[in-house]
N, C-alpha and C positions, 0 to 999 in steps of 0.2 A: 243854939247850942244843943238842944234836944235832937234836932235833925242830924247834926254832925255826929252826935253820939250813936244814933241809930245806924248811920252810915258805917261807922267804925265797927259796930257789932256785926253788921252784915258781912263786912270784909273778913272779920275774924271767923265768922261762921263758914264762909266759903273756903277759907284756908283749912279749917278743920275738916270740912267735907272732902277737900282734895287730898289731904294727908291720909284720911281714913280710906278713901277709895284706892290710893296707891298701896296702902298697907295690905289691902285685901286682894290685890292683883298678884297673880303668880305666873311664872313662866311654865309653859308646857315642857314635856321632856324633849321634844324636838327643838323648841326654842333654846333650852339649856344647852343642847348639843351645838346648835348654831353659834351661840355666844362663846362657848368653849373653844371652838375651832377658830372663830374670828379673833379672839383674844391672843391665841398663839401667833397668828399672822401679824397682828399689830405689834406684838413684842419682838418678833423676829425680823420684820421687814419695815413697817411704817415708822415705828418709834426710832430705830437706829438711823433711818433715812432723814427724818425731819427734826429729830430732837424732842425729848419729852417736854422740855421747857416751852416748846412752841405748840404743844398739843394739849395744854391744860383744859381748854374749853371743850375740845373733842372728848376728852375723858369724862368731863362732866355731862356732856350730851349723852354718852353711853349709859351713864347712871340713870338718867331719865328714861331712856329707852328700855332699860331692864327693870323698871319700877322700883329702883333702889332709892329714888328721891322724888318727892312730889313736884309736879310742875308749879312754878310760882304763880302768884296772881297776875293775870294778863290784862291788858287794856280791854275796854268794852268792845264786844263783838269780835275779839280774836279768840280762836279756838285751836289749841295745839296740845295734843296728848297722844302718845308720850314723846314724840320726836321733836323735842324742844331743844334748841341750841341757845345757850345763855350768852348774854352780853351784846346782843344785836339791836340796832336801832329798829324801833317798831312803829309803823304808821301805815294806814291803809293805802294811801296814794303817795307816789314819789314823782319828783320832777325828773325828766329825762336827763337833765344836766348832772344829776347826782349819780348817774348810773354808768358813766363812761362814754368816751367818744364813739364807741362802736355803734351806739344807738343811732346817731346822726348818719353814720356811714351806711347803715342798713336802710334808713329812710331815703337816702340819695339813690339807692339801688332798687327801690320798690317797683319802678317800671318793669324791671326784669321779672320780678315775682308775679306781677299782674299779667304780663304776657304769657308766662308759663301756665298760670291758672286759667287764662282764657283758652289756651290750647287744650288743656285737660277737659274743660267743660264742653268744648266743641267736639273733641274726638271721642271722649269716653266719660261722660258725666257720671255714669253709674259708679265709677271708681271713687267719687267724692265721698261716698258713704262707707269707705273701707274701714274706717275706725269710728263708726258711729256708736254712740252710747244712748240707749233709751231706757230710762228708769224714772223714778219719782222726782229725782233732782234735775236731771238733764232734760226731761220732757221728750217729746217726739220730734222736735224741730232742729236739734243740733246734730251735726255730722262733721267728720274731719278726715283729712288725708295726712297721715303721719309720715314725717321725714326722718325723725330720730326718736328713739325710745330707749331709756335707761342707758344712755351713752353710746348706743350703737346706731349708726346710720342704716336705714332700711334701703338697700341698694335698688330694689325694683321700683320703689317710689322715687328715690333720688334721681333715677335715670330720667324721670319726667320733669324734674325740677333742678337740672344741673346748675343753672346760673344762680338759683336761690341758694343752693348748698354752697357754692363757691363764694357768693356774697357774704354769707355768715362766717365762713372761714377767713376770708380776706379782711373782714371787719374786726376780727378778733373777739367775736362774741363769747363771753365766758359761760358757755352752755352748762347748765346744771343737769342732774341725772335724769330729770323727768322727760325732757324732750322738746321737739319742734313739730308744730302741726299747723296746717292750713285748715281753718275752721269756718264752717258755714252755719248761719242761724237762719232758719226758714222764716218766711213772713208770718206774722201773727203768733209767734212762739217766743219762749223764753226759758232761761235756766233758773230754777228756784234757788233761794238762799242756801248756801252751804260753805263750809271751810275745807280747804285741801289738807289742813292739819300739820303743815310743816312751815317753819318760820325762817329757814336758812336759804331759801331762794326767792327771788321776785319773778314777776311775769310781765313781759312786754307784749302789747297788742299793737301790731302794725296794720293800719287801715288799708285794705286793698279795694274794697267796694262797700261804702257805707251809705245806705239810704237815710232819709230823714226819719225821725221818730225811732231811733235806735240808741240805747244807752246801757250803761253798766253801773251798778251800785256796789260800792265796797265800803264796809264799815259805816254804813248809813249815809254815805256821800255819793251822789249820782253825777256821772259825767258822760258825755257823748264820745264815741270813738272819733278819731280824726282821720279822714281819708287822706292818703299820701303822708301820713304822720304817725306818731306813736304815743301811747299812754303806758304808764307803768304802775302796776298794782301789786299788793301783797295778798296772795290768795289764802293766807292763813286767817284772814279776816272773812267774816260772812260776806259773800258776794253773790250777785244775781245779775241776769241780763234780760233785756227786752228788745224785741223787734216788732214794733207796731206798724210797720210799713207793709206794703204788698210786694216787696222784693226781697231777694236773699241778701244777707250781709256776710261779707267775707273778711277775715282778719288772719294775719300770720301771727301765731302765738309762739313766743320764745321764752322758755324758762331759763333763768341765769342765776348764778351764785350771788348771794347777798353781798353788797359792796363792802360790808364791815368784815367779812371773812378774810383772813390772811391766806397767802398762797399755800403754806403747809396745811392749813385747815381745809382748804378746798381739796387738796390732793388726798388728804386722809378721808374726807367724806366720799370722794369718788371711789376710793379703794373699798370703803365699807359697803357702799351700795352696789358696786360691781361684784363684791364677794356675795352679797345677799342674792343678787340675781342668779349667779352661778349656783348657789345653794338651792334656790327654788327650782332651777332647771335640772337639778340632779347631777351637775358637773362636779360638785364637791360633796364627798361622802364623809359621814362621821367616822372618825378613827379614835378609839379610846386611847388616851394618852397615858404613858407611864408617869409616875411622879417625877418631878424634876431631879430629886436626889436618888432616883432608883439605882443607877449604876454605882454610885458611891456606897449606898447601903449594901448592894449586892456584893461589892468587893470586901467590905468590912465583915459581913456575915458568912461569906463562903469559907468552908473549912480549909481550903487550899490557899487562902489569902490571895496573894498577888500572882498565883501560878497560872491564872487564866489569861495567858498572853500568847497563845499559839498564833493568833492572827493579829496581835496587837489591837485588840478590840477597843473602839472608841468609848470613852466614858461620858460622852454627851449623847443627846437624843439622836436617833438615827436620822439620816438625811438622804437615804438612797432613793432611787426613782420609784421604789415600791411605795414610798410614803408621799409621793407627789400626786395630787388630785386636782384636776381643773387648772393646771398651770401654777398652782401654789405649793410651796414646800411646807408641809404641815409638821 
C-alpha cells in the first residue's frame, strides 16, 4: 500500500511539473504571427472543407502545440512535447498487420529497392551520405539517401530510385510529412537513445541488407531487423540502434500516418505542416489582419454612413491577389 501511495505521489508530482513547465513557456513574436496566419487558413479553408465536428482532436493538438494545455502523462519511455495528438493508441512496437495492406505490398517489391540501392552503391557510393547526420545522438556511422522530405519528392534522388518511388505510390503507403529515406548504419556504430517527439505517425523499417548482430531498441524492447521484411515502431518512444557486425546495414525507412487518424485529420495535419514548411521557407509572410468586424464598425462610425458605395466595396475581409502569399489566401 505504501509503495502504491508513493507511486501515485510521483505521478501527481510529474503532472504538476508538466503543468508548471507549460505555464512558463511562451510563444515568440514570430511564433505568434505564424499561429495567427495559420488560424486564418484553418478557418477559411480546412474547417469548411472537412467540418469542425471532424477536427476536434486537431484543434486539441494545436492547443498543445501553442502551450495552452500541458501534455498529459505518457507511458514510460515515451516523450512528446509539445506536438502531442490526443486519443491515439500508444505502444512502442506494432504488428505490420495493424498498419494496412500497403506494408505487405512494399515487402513484395523490395527486390526492386535492393536492385536500385546496389546500382547506387556501385555507380556513386558517395551519394549515400547526402543526408547524413552526425551529432551526439546519431553518432558517426549513420547516413541516408532521402527520397521524400516534408511531403515533397526530391526529384534528383527519385530519378535514381524510380521503381522504389512507384512501389510506394502503387502500394498506397499513407506517407506522413517527415519522409522516406534509404538509411545506412556503418559497422561498429549505433544511434543513441532519443525520441522524435511526435506521436501521430509511425515508422516502418524495410530490411534491404541486414547483417547479423544488428538490432533496434524501442521503449526498452529490442528486436532485430528482418531482411526482406518489415518492422514497425513508434519513434516517439526512446529508441536506439546497434550494428555490431563488420558490414553495413541498409533499411528503407518510411514514416506513415498513425492508423487511428481519420482521413480529415490526416488532411488537416498535412495542411498544417505544409503551411509550416512554407512559412519557414519564407514563402508565406506575416500580414497583420484587420479585426473581423472592422468593416462593419467602419460603416457605423463613418460620418457619411452608407455613402461609401462608389465601388460597392465588400464588407468582408479582402481576398484580392495582393493578399495571397505562397498559394494561400490569407
